[in-house]
Steps between C-alpha positions, in 0.01 A plus 500: 500500500871433550602179650708504836768292344567749238571775759883496591566479868828617672680170448392507133602863458843473666780418247721189533798515741751491223298688245653812328217710671602381845870573433423847355291589817774381726756717304278797541472451884879460522553828307256683740692368796841609372626841631479779258858620557390832628671593823309654788424868494792608725755272323385620158570874593843409639598296182397799280690753710823275540653612162456864574649458845810326348540771243452795742848507645656504160265778375576712807864450446491604137272799565735609781820437322406614140168686456524733794851618411395531139209710584704713732757546218228616255363751750838645616627533148271808469644659820821674565661290777837624613632481864715805434195715373208405715201477519364247240275674261311422194706577184281361222722389210787709605716187599454364151588842338825513696582148409480570136701805532785308677766404253626210703144355504471527131832337453417221720175448289713463189741263673217289641350470147836366389522261791149371399589454132836339555387283805170378359636408149824331628330307794208383280718387207756334737199342698361347188841378392583324834134358528546335163833367612368360822178369367621152430657287770878449493769405738592788736173684417399537868861652576472739222152605614639552855794718373266702275271580810783624709518861359128537555532396869774749568389855622556779279743679731726174506495482129595862479790452730609192299489678175682796644818278499443409131449871409788627727734729295818372675439128575185420314460195273346671219748794494782243506352306205450818295850621573651169393304523170613871469131611493544728814786647688576344835333687779212658284172561684221320338209625709415872512699637204251398217125496580398238243790271604415552872144399451582205288757367747261553799214332312726200428511445877128498524451288199731245672263516790148487324581251222479186720140590594412564134651163413304315762170669393540427135636149584185438691291587215695263266471199740125522443522466121383162372786299333259373236494841332874490439482141386231582253699810378814274439282261300366783287859600426544806743848567607626604837460879430158470352384283786644773734340786314164346428437283814732590781471875493124516454425255778766663725332838473353495853825424665682752276234772598557444870870496459486838313282652763715391798808635304310823434416552861838419614680732261251777563575489865878438478684654790774283644725452203513860385541630855774241598691526170457866407409685824305822465643580145211608267654301206352173623240618760143341478167640598495298816841654596360835447203421735765410762712805440195737513338343802790426726770735386308812397220405762233593244262215596208651290731482184594156593137396538417653160785320332408172661148546373627551151713188512207301620266636215771443239561147606129416518439645149791357322447147678128501370608603143763213499246239634242603235761496220679186584295271716278250319299211675609161377278200501684170446 
């Protein structure tokens, strides 16, 4: 038989006011009273759909401005579209066959390949050089960067007109310098006579335009490099050239890859400089120029669509190859 005094009553079972058990129970009740952070049913749906509503105008704009015309170009490249020879009818790969049988188009492919080689190599090398020069702060650095960006900010047509004065056979600066050095006769035509010289001079104008962007892209990659790496290399006895070759170039590869791709895209689609400086002459014409001539001078819009599709595919494939070959992810 158990004694009554041994049975705990409510007062005996309840913990003391300041005991740990009482504080733990109060904390549990407080947690249960706090809101869970879940919004009401209607507000939760609105919060989830808000990002999609914000992105929808941009997505519609991109689809309407880029994807729909691209799809239209792909479809129409297989049709014979000529206002002088209606109606529009399916032609299969006929447009592509006629393009590769056109000597002017084949010449423009070779010219564009030279534009790409000269433009990408020169703009990338100069971009790396100027990025190394501008990496460390010095007096007048901001002014130099502003002057460097100016050619990139100018439209291609304006640059072509400016350089027309430099290449002018009568009053051009370049012709005057060459004549004073007895390297060319006064009044000699620099553009149009020699295909290789014409391509090189035209591409110099474009390199003058795209080098600033290449410089900024490589400089941005260099600004992220930890200074401790160069200090450690100097302690280990590495010279400036070894530090550049073993540290700067490998760590700047992401920026260099982007610079190469942007130079590649610009040179593959060059139009302004050859058209302004050399007109319709085939010695310096580019693929994009031929697209304009075929579409708007010959009114062969099917051929123009086909050539545009080829330019797009070539740009996409070559850009992917360059990214896979050059780009490397860098973890500092």
